[in-house]
C-alpha positions as CSV (number, residue, x, y, z in Angstrom):
1,N,121.8,11.8,12.5
2,R,118.4,10.7,13.8
3,S,119.6,10.6,17.4
4,K,120.8,14.2,17.1
5,A,117.5,15.3,15.6
6,D,115.6,13.6,18.4
7,G,117.8,15.1,21.0
8,I,119.2,11.6,22.0
9,P,123.0,11.4,22.3
10,N,124.6,8.7,20.0
11,R,125.9,6.8,23.1
12,T,122.4,6.6,24.6
13,A,120.9,5.5,21.2
14,N,123.5,2.8,20.8
15,G,122.8,1.6,24.4
16,L,119.1,1.4,23.7
17,C,119.7,-0.7,20.5
18,K,121.9,-3.1,22.5
19,V,119.3,-3.5,25.2
20,N,116.6,-4.1,22.5
21,N,118.8,-6.6,20.7
22,H,119.5,-8.4,24.0
23,M,115.8,-8.6,24.8
24,M,115.0,-9.9,21.4
25,N,117.7,-12.5,21.7
26,K,116.3,-13.6,25.1
27,I,112.8,-13.9,23.6
28,F,114.0,-16.0,20.6
29,V,116.1,-18.2,23.0
30,F,113.0,-18.7,25.2
31,I,110.8,-19.6,22.3
32,N,113.4,-22.0,20.8
33,K,113.9,-23.7,24.1
34,N,110.2,-24.1,24.9
35,L,108.7,-24.4,21.4
36,E,107.1,-27.8,22.2
37,K,105.3,-26.4,25.2
38,I,104.2,-23.3,23.3
39,I,102.7,-25.4,20.5
40,L,100.9,-27.6,23.1
41,I,99.5,-24.6,25.0
42,T,98.5,-22.9,21.7
43,A,96.7,-26.0,20.5
44,I,94.8,-26.2,23.7
45,L,93.8,-22.6,23.5
46,F,92.7,-23.0,19.8
47,S,90.7,-26.1,20.7
48,L,88.9,-24.4,23.6
49,G,88.3,-21.2,21.7
50,S,86.8,-23.1,18.7
51,F,84.6,-25.2,21.1
52,I,83.3,-22.1,22.9
53,Y,82.5,-20.4,19.6
54,Y,80.6,-23.4,18.0
55,Y,79.0,-24.6,21.2
56,D,77.5,-21.1,21.8
57,Q,75.9,-21.3,18.3
58,G,74.6,-24.9,18.9
59,L,76.6,-26.3,16.0
60,T,78.7,-29.0,17.7
61,T,75.9,-31.5,16.9
62,A,75.2,-30.2,13.4
63,Y,76.4,-33.4,11.7
64,G,73.7,-36.1,11.6
65,D,76.5,-38.6,12.1
66,A,77.6,-36.8,15.2
67,Q,74.1,-37.1,16.6
68,A,74.1,-40.8,15.6
69,R,77.4,-41.6,17.4
70,L,76.1,-39.9,20.5
71,N,72.8,-41.9,20.3
72,I,74.6,-45.2,19.7
73,S,76.8,-44.7,22.8
74,R,73.7,-43.6,24.8
75,R,71.8,-46.7,23.9
76,V,74.3,-48.8,25.8
77,F,72.7,-47.4,29.0
78,D,69.3,-45.9,27.9
79,N,67.5,-48.6,26.0
80,L,64.8,-51.3,26.3
81,T,67.7,-53.8,25.9
82,P,70.8,-52.0,27.2
83,G,74.3,-53.5,26.8
84,L,77.4,-53.3,24.6
85,A,75.5,-55.0,21.8
86,Q,73.9,-51.6,21.1
87,L,77.2,-50.5,19.7
88,G,76.1,-52.2,16.5
89,G,78.0,-53.8,13.7
90,V,78.6,-51.2,10.9
91,W,80.5,-48.3,12.5
92,L,83.7,-49.3,14.3
93,P,83.2,-48.7,18.0
94,L,86.1,-46.6,19.4
95,P,84.4,-43.1,19.4
96,Q,81.3,-44.6,21.0
97,L,83.4,-46.5,23.6
98,L,85.3,-43.3,24.5
99,M,82.0,-41.5,25.2
100,L,80.7,-44.1,27.6
101,P,82.1,-42.6,30.8
102,T,79.9,-39.5,30.4
103,I,77.1,-40.3,28.0
104,W,74.9,-41.6,30.8
105,N,74.5,-38.0,31.9
106,K,71.5,-36.5,30.1
107,F,73.1,-33.0,29.7
108,M,76.4,-34.5,28.4
109,W,74.4,-36.5,25.8
110,Q,71.9,-33.9,24.6
111,S,74.5,-31.1,24.5
112,G,77.0,-33.3,22.6
113,L,79.7,-32.5,25.3
114,S,80.4,-36.3,25.6
115,G,81.8,-36.3,22.1
116,S,83.5,-32.9,22.3
117,I,85.5,-33.8,25.4
118,V,86.8,-36.8,23.6
119,S,87.6,-35.1,20.3
120,M,89.3,-32.0,21.7
121,P,92.2,-33.7,23.5
122,M,92.7,-35.7,20.3
123,Y,93.1,-32.5,18.3
124,V,95.8,-31.4,20.7
125,L,97.6,-34.7,20.5
126,A,97.3,-34.7,16.7
127,V,98.9,-31.2,16.5
128,Y,101.6,-32.2,19.0
129,F,102.6,-35.5,17.2
130,T,102.6,-33.7,13.8
131,Y,105.2,-31.3,15.2
132,K,107.2,-34.1,16.7
133,L,107.1,-36.1,13.5
134,I,108.2,-33.3,11.2
135,Y,110.9,-32.2,13.6
136,F,112.2,-35.7,13.9
137,V,112.4,-36.1,10.1
138,T,113.7,-32.6,9.2
139,K,115.7,-31.8,12.4
140,E,114.5,-28.2,11.9
141,K,112.1,-26.4,14.2
142,F,111.1,-23.8,11.7
143,R,110.0,-26.5,9.2
144,A,108.1,-28.3,12.0
145,L,106.4,-25.0,12.9
146,L,105.3,-24.4,9.3
147,G,103.9,-27.9,9.0
148,V,102.0,-27.8,12.3
149,A,100.6,-24.4,11.3
150,V,99.2,-25.9,8.1
151,F,97.8,-28.8,10.2
152,G,96.4,-27.0,13.3
153,L,95.1,-23.8,11.8
154,N,92.7,-25.4,9.4
155,I,89.3,-23.9,10.3
156,N,87.4,-27.0,9.2
157,F,89.5,-29.2,11.4
158,L,89.0,-26.9,14.3
159,Y,85.3,-27.2,13.8
160,L,85.3,-31.0,13.6
161,Q,87.3,-31.4,16.8
162,T,84.4,-29.8,18.6
163,T,82.0,-32.6,17.5
164,S,81.6,-36.3,18.3
165,M,82.8,-37.4,14.9
166,G,85.6,-39.9,14.6
167,E,87.9,-38.1,12.2
168,T,89.9,-36.2,14.9
169,I,90.4,-39.4,16.9
170,F,91.6,-41.1,13.8
171,L,94.2,-38.4,12.9
172,A,95.6,-38.4,16.5
173,T,96.2,-42.2,16.6
174,F,97.3,-42.3,13.0
175,I,100.0,-39.7,13.3
176,A,101.1,-41.0,16.7
177,G,101.5,-44.4,15.1
178,I,103.6,-43.0,12.2
179,Y,105.8,-41.0,14.6
180,F,106.6,-43.9,16.9
181,L,107.2,-46.3,14.0
182,T,109.6,-43.8,12.5
183,L,111.3,-43.4,15.9
184,W,111.6,-47.2,16.3
185,I,113.2,-47.6,12.8
186,K,115.9,-45.1,13.9
187,T,116.4,-46.3,17.5
188,H,115.1,-49.9,17.5
189,K,113.8,-49.4,21.0
190,L,111.1,-52.0,21.7
191,T,108.9,-49.5,23.6
192,H,108.5,-47.4,20.4
193,L,107.4,-50.4,18.4
194,I,104.8,-51.3,21.0
195,I,103.4,-47.8,21.3
196,S,103.2,-47.6,17.5
197,S,101.4,-50.9,17.2
198,F,98.9,-49.8,19.9
199,A,98.3,-46.5,18.1
200,F,97.5,-48.5,14.9
201,F,95.3,-50.8,17.0
202,L,93.2,-47.8,18.0
203,T,93.2,-46.5,14.4
204,S,91.8,-49.9,13.2
205,I,88.9,-49.9,15.7
206,N,87.9,-46.3,14.7
207,R,87.7,-46.3,10.9
208,Y,88.1,-48.9,8.2
209,E,90.9,-46.9,6.6
210,G,92.9,-47.9,9.7
211,W,92.8,-51.6,8.5
212,L,94.8,-50.8,5.4
213,V,97.1,-48.5,7.4
214,A,97.9,-51.3,9.9
215,L,98.6,-53.7,7.1
216,V,101.0,-51.4,5.2
217,A,102.6,-50.5,8.5
218,A,103.3,-54.2,9.1
219,I,104.8,-54.5,5.6
220,I,107.1,-51.5,6.4
221,V,108.2,-53.3,9.6
222,V,109.1,-56.4,7.5
223,I,111.0,-54.3,4.9
224,T,113.0,-52.3,7.3
225,T,114.0,-55.2,9.6
226,L,114.9,-57.5,6.8
227,K,117.1,-54.8,5.3
228,T,118.9,-53.9,8.5
229,K,118.7,-56.8,11.0
230,G,118.0,-60.0,9.1
231,R,115.2,-62.6,8.9
232,S,115.1,-63.9,12.5
233,Y,115.0,-60.4,14.0
234,A,112.3,-59.4,11.4
235,E,110.0,-62.4,12.3
236,G,110.0,-61.6,16.0
237,K,109.3,-57.9,15.5
238,V,106.6,-58.5,12.9
239,I,104.8,-61.0,15.1
240,L,104.9,-58.6,18.0
241,F,103.7,-55.6,15.9
242,G,101.0,-57.6,14.1
243,S,99.6,-59.2,17.3
244,V,98.8,-55.8,18.7
245,S,98.0,-53.7,15.6
246,F,95.7,-56.4,14.0
247,L,94.0,-57.3,17.3
248,G,91.2,-54.8,16.7
249,I,90.5,-56.2,13.3
250,M,90.3,-59.7,14.6
251,L,88.1,-58.6,17.6
252,W,85.7,-56.9,15.1
253,F,85.2,-60.2,13.2
254,V,84.6,-62.0,16.5
255,W,82.1,-59.4,17.5
256,Q,80.3,-59.7,14.2
257,T,80.1,-63.4,14.7
258,I,78.8,-63.3,18.3
259,I,76.3,-60.5,17.9
260,F,75.1,-60.9,14.3
261,Y,76.1,-64.6,13.5
262,D,78.0,-63.3,10.5
263,P,81.7,-62.3,10.6
264,L,81.2,-60.1,7.5
265,Y,77.9,-58.5,8.7
266,F,79.3,-55.0,8.1
267,L,79.9,-55.8,4.4
268,H,76.4,-57.1,3.8
269,Q,74.6,-54.0,5.0
270,E,72.9,-51.8,2.3
271,F,74.0,-48.2,2.5
272,F,72.2,-45.4,0.6
273,S,75.2,-45.0,-1.6
274,K,74.4,-48.3,-3.3
275,T,71.2,-47.0,-4.6
276,L,72.6,-43.9,-6.3
277,N,74.3,-43.6,-9.7
278,F,77.5,-41.8,-9.0
279,V,79.3,-40.2,-12.0
280,N,82.7,-41.2,-10.5
281,S,81.8,-44.9,-10.1
282,K,84.3,-47.0,-12.0
283,N,85.9,-43.9,-13.3
284,I,89.3,-43.4,-11.8
285,V,89.9,-40.0,-13.3
286,L,86.6,-38.6,-11.9
287,S,87.3,-40.3,-8.5
288,I,90.7,-38.6,-8.2
289,L,89.3,-35.3,-9.3
290,T,86.5,-35.5,-6.8
291,Y,88.9,-36.0,-4.0
292,V,91.2,-33.3,-5.3
293,Y,88.3,-30.8,-5.4
294,S,87.3,-31.8,-1.9
295,L,90.9,-31.1,-0.7
296,K,90.7,-27.7,-2.4
297,H,87.4,-26.8,-0.6
298,F,88.3,-28.3,2.8
299,L,92.0,-27.5,3.1
300,G,92.6,-24.6,0.8
301,I,94.4,-24.2,-2.5
302,G,97.4,-22.4,-0.9
303,V,98.6,-25.3,1.2
304,I,97.9,-27.8,-1.6
305,F,100.3,-25.6,-3.8
306,L,102.9,-25.7,-1.0
307,S,102.6,-29.5,-0.6
308,V,103.1,-30.0,-4.4
309,I,106.2,-27.8,-4.3
310,G,107.5,-29.7,-1.2
311,L,107.0,-33.0,-2.9
312,I,108.8,-31.9,-6.1
313,S,111.6,-30.5,-3.9
314,I,112.1,-33.6,-1.9
315,L,112.0,-35.9,-5.0
316,Y,114.5,-33.6,-6.7
317,T,117.0,-33.7,-3.9
318,Y,116.6,-37.5,-3.5
319,F,117.2,-38.5,-7.1
320,K,119.9,-35.9,-7.5
321,N,121.5,-37.2,-4.3
322,Q,122.2,-33.7,-3.2
323,N,121.0,-34.4,0.4
324,K,122.8,-37.5,1.7
325,K,120.8,-37.3,4.9
326,I,117.7,-38.7,3.1
327,N,117.4,-42.4,4.0
328,L,114.6,-44.1,2.2
329,Y,114.3,-47.0,4.8
330,E,114.3,-44.7,7.8
331,N,111.5,-42.6,6.3
332,L,109.3,-45.4,4.9
333,P,106.6,-44.7,7.6
334,L,105.9,-41.4,5.9
335,F,104.4,-43.2,3.0
336,L,101.6,-44.2,5.4
337,L,100.4,-40.6,5.2
338,F,99.1,-41.3,1.7
339,I,97.1,-44.5,2.6
340,P,93.9,-42.9,3.9
341,P,93.5,-40.6,0.8
342,L,94.2,-43.5,-1.5
343,F,91.6,-45.6,0.4
344,I,89.0,-42.9,-0.1
345,I,89.7,-42.7,-3.8
346,V,89.3,-46.5,-4.1
347,T,86.0,-46.4,-2.3
348,L,84.8,-43.6,-4.6
349,Y,85.8,-45.7,-7.6
350,N,83.9,-48.7,-6.3
351,N,80.8,-46.8,-5.4
352,I,81.1,-47.4,-1.7
353,I,81.5,-43.9,-0.2
354,P,79.9,-40.8,-1.9
355,I,81.6,-37.5,-2.0
356,A,79.9,-34.5,-3.7
357,V,81.6,-31.3,-4.7
358,P,80.0,-28.5,-6.8
359,E,82.4,-29.3,-9.7
360,I,81.4,-33.0,-9.9
361,N,78.0,-33.9,-8.6
362,I,77.7,-37.5,-7.5
363,N,74.4,-38.3,-9.0
364,H,73.8,-35.6,-11.6
365,Q,71.8,-33.5,-9.1
366,A,72.5,-30.0,-7.7
367,T,74.3,-31.2,-4.7
368,D,76.5,-28.7,-2.8
369,F,78.8,-30.7,-0.5
370,L,78.5,-34.3,0.8
371,N,81.0,-36.1,2.9
372,I,83.6,-33.6,2.0
373,R,85.1,-34.0,5.5
374,Y,87.0,-37.0,4.2
375,A,89.4,-34.5,2.7
376,L,90.7,-34.1,6.3
377,F,92.5,-37.4,5.8
378,G,94.8,-35.7,3.3
379,L,95.7,-33.0,5.8
380,P,98.7,-34.8,7.5
381,A,100.3,-35.5,4.2
382,I,99.8,-31.9,3.0
383,A,101.2,-30.6,6.3
384,V,104.3,-32.7,6.1
385,L,105.0,-32.0,2.4
386,S,104.5,-28.3,3.0
387,S,107.3,-28.3,5.6
388,L,109.7,-30.0,3.2
389,I,110.2,-27.1,0.8
390,L,114.0,-26.8,0.7
391,T,115.0,-23.2,0.9
392,S,117.4,-21.1,2.9
393,K,116.1,-17.8,1.5
394,K,114.5,-15.6,4.2
395,L,112.3,-14.0,1.6
396,L,110.9,-17.3,0.4
397,N,110.3,-18.4,4.0
398,I,108.3,-15.2,4.6
399,I,106.3,-15.9,1.5
400,I,105.5,-19.4,2.7
401,V,104.3,-18.1,6.0
402,I,102.1,-15.5,4.3
403,I,100.6,-18.2,2.1
404,I,99.8,-20.4,5.1
405,L,98.2,-17.6,7.0
406,T,96.3,-16.3,4.0
407,N,95.1,-19.9,3.3
408,S,93.7,-20.2,6.8
409,I,92.0,-16.8,6.7
410,L,90.3,-17.5,3.3
411,L,88.8,-20.7,4.7
412,S,87.4,-18.9,7.7
413,P,84.0,-17.3,8.0
414,F,85.4,-13.8,8.2
415,F,84.2,-13.0,4.6
416,G,80.5,-13.8,5.4
417,K,80.5,-17.4,4.0
418,Q,79.8,-20.5,6.0
419,I,82.8,-22.8,6.5
420,T,82.9,-25.9,4.3
421,A,82.5,-28.4,7.2
422,L,79.2,-26.8,8.3
423,R,77.9,-26.8,4.7
424,D,78.8,-30.5,4.6
425,A,77.1,-31.1,8.0
426,Q,73.8,-29.4,7.1
427,I,73.2,-30.8,3.6
428,L,71.6,-33.9,5.1
429,D,70.0,-32.1,8.0
430,I,66.6,-33.6,8.9
431,D,63.6,-31.3,9.4
432,S,62.7,-32.0,13.1
433,N,59.3,-30.3,12.6
434,Q,58.3,-32.8,10.0
435,F,59.4,-35.6,12.4
436,K,57.3,-34.2,15.2
437,M,54.3,-33.8,12.9
438,W,54.6,-37.5,11.8
439,I,54.8,-38.7,15.5
440,K,51.8,-36.5,16.4
441,Q,49.7,-38.0,13.6
442,N,50.9,-41.6,13.7
443,Y,52.0,-42.5,17.3
444,T,49.6,-45.0,19.0
445,N,51.3,-45.6,22.3
446,K,53.3,-48.6,20.9
447,Y,57.0,-49.1,20.4
448,I,58.4,-47.7,17.2
449,Y,61.1,-49.8,15.6
450,C,63.4,-47.8,13.3
451,S,66.8,-48.3,11.8
452,C,67.3,-44.6,11.5
453,N,70.3,-43.4,13.6
454,I,68.8,-40.0,14.2
455,L,66.1,-41.6,16.4
């Protein structure tokens, strides 16, 4: 009827419909065939776009810790006593080491580009391996696409990957290690085990959370090999895996001994958190709530809701034995996703790392956000769980997509509010004018010795 009213013969209208359907099918086939490449290119574009936006505003060095990492790396070249000993003994050295090839250049150092060009490729790799991991586990590209959207579209993550902070590097090596360990359990190819152990080695020389991750990963290797291959096979693979993944930890103890004459030097340093009275100290409920609130602010309530539904869904199908494809031993590496968040909660409980959220102030003061970026360590688990919602209903899939996109938009600065990561970065911002005034009044042409990283 419509074709007659529009003056188009029925035969012509049917032909146009067939052409359109044929074109749509070609597009879907192309996307399906090249989805990995499309995700990789999209991640690169998002990374570059985010960098251009924040660099133009001078925000890539907003974090005091970002400035400190740049300065630590720079001191290896530009110092009264240059050398690798300037890497120090508290922060693990990987981010600073990766900046060494460019940090000697004054512009690269002062602009923060030395850190950005390290973090940005790591963001791309983290997005890529998140997709690979979810697709390998679920065997469904749509689920993998949902998970990688939760992971890669987080506005706070997109900001952090423009800085010289170590979180983006951690996520890239962490997820790569889990992916290749999962691959090895399925294929038993030695190459996969070696790559996994090397990824965990890099994780362990980046953040202390990586130490626990490497340990639990080794336990997973023991469990899976004993179950499937026997004791002799397990011993060889565990020794191989451990000799690589634990190498960074052992080297750190050696470094501490050589440079500071104390293998536990990093444990003996007094951090500012030790002097504060945190309300979540020795209170497991408040420690958990603090981290949950940080997840809400940093990642968004929408994806947290989806991850909870995904967890319930996968537990239901496992215990009801409705999905025989679920193999607990083959998927054991996925439990590693929960190790960094658990590590943070334990440090909160033991008064080691402070996290402040408006709902629970760490020291009974009107603190906005502090160290809330540690919520980023929960992003891989939330991304994977969000992709595990078991549904074949098209309407529900559309609703899930809408929730993910809405969650990303609500976290963005489109509504006139500053993103959470920047509020976290600037809460400990130092007034440079006060510093300049102090130098003007007190400097006497002598060396100033200071433990402050900002200097």
